[in-house]
C-alpha positions in Angstrom: 74.9 -57.9 -123.6 75.4 -60.4 -122.2 73.2 -63.5 -120.2 72.8 -63.7 -117.1 74.0 -68.2 -116.8 73.6 -67.6 -113.0 71.4 -71.3 -112.9 68.7 -69.5 -110.7 68.5 -66.8 -114.0 68.5 -70.0 -116.1 66.0 -72.1 -113.9 63.4 -68.6 -114.8 63.5 -68.4 -118.3 63.1 -72.8 -118.4 59.9 -72.0 -115.7 58.7 -69.5 -118.1 59.3 -71.4 -120.5 57.2 -73.6 -119.8 54.8 -71.2 -118.6 54.2 -70.1 -122.1 53.4 -73.7 -123.7 51.2 -74.2 -121.3 49.6 -70.8 -122.1 49.0 -72.2 -125.8 47.8 -75.9 -124.4 45.0 -74.4 -121.7 43.8 -72.2 -124.9 43.7 -75.0 -127.2 42.6 -77.9 -124.0 39.2 -80.0 -125.5 40.0 -78.3 -128.6 42.9 -80.7 -130.1 40.7 -82.9 -133.7 43.6 -86.3 -134.0 42.4 -85.3 -137.8 43.7 -81.6 -137.7 47.3 -83.5 -136.4 50.0 -84.7 -138.2 51.6 -87.9 -137.8 54.9 -88.3 -137.0 55.3 -91.6 -136.6 53.9 -95.1 -135.8 51.2 -93.8 -133.1 53.7 -89.8 -132.7 51.0 -87.0 -133.7 51.9 -83.5 -133.8 49.2 -81.0 -133.7 48.9 -76.7 -134.3 48.6 -76.7 -130.8 52.4 -78.7 -129.8 53.8 -76.6 -132.5 52.7 -73.7 -131.6 53.6 -74.0 -127.6 57.1 -74.9 -128.4 57.2 -71.4 -130.5 56.1 -69.6 -127.4 58.8 -71.6 -125.2 61.2 -71.2 -127.6 60.5 -67.2 -128.1 60.9 -66.6 -124.0 64.6 -69.2 -124.1 65.8 -67.7 -127.9 64.7 -63.6 -126.0 66.8 -64.2 -123.4 69.2 -66.3 -124.6 70.0 -65.8 -127.7 73.6 -67.6 -129.0 71.5 -70.8 -126.7 71.0 -73.5 -129.2 67.9 -75.7 -128.5 66.9 -79.0 -128.8 63.2 -78.9 -130.0 61.1 -82.2 -130.3 59.1 -80.5 -132.9 61.7 -79.2 -134.9 61.8 -79.4 -138.8 65.5 -80.2 -138.3 66.8 -83.4 -138.3 67.9 -84.2 -134.5 71.6 -85.5 -135.7 72.2 -82.5 -136.7 70.6 -80.6 -134.1 72.4 -82.4 -132.0 76.2 -82.0 -134.2 74.9 -78.3 -133.3 75.1 -78.9 -129.7 78.3 -80.6 -129.9 79.7 -78.0 -132.4 80.0 -80.0 -135.5 77.8 -77.8 -137.4 76.8 -73.8 -137.6 74.1 -72.5 -136.4 
């Protein structure tokens, strides 16, 4: 099956992915504590909610566009490798 690359389809996917992530943040609103977060960098923390929200968004995007590369903020993969994949320099 060929993914629908029309702008309106891509926009619908972006909106649906954002809504999926928002649902996770709403679920956990008021329950996130700094003690349960992981320090990524100075004054930059990531919570399980952040990871769950990213996963929800990626599920929507990759469910519709499985061949697309996604640059994900909370990924364990270094940004340089993610960008290189976008540029076609690394296999997916």
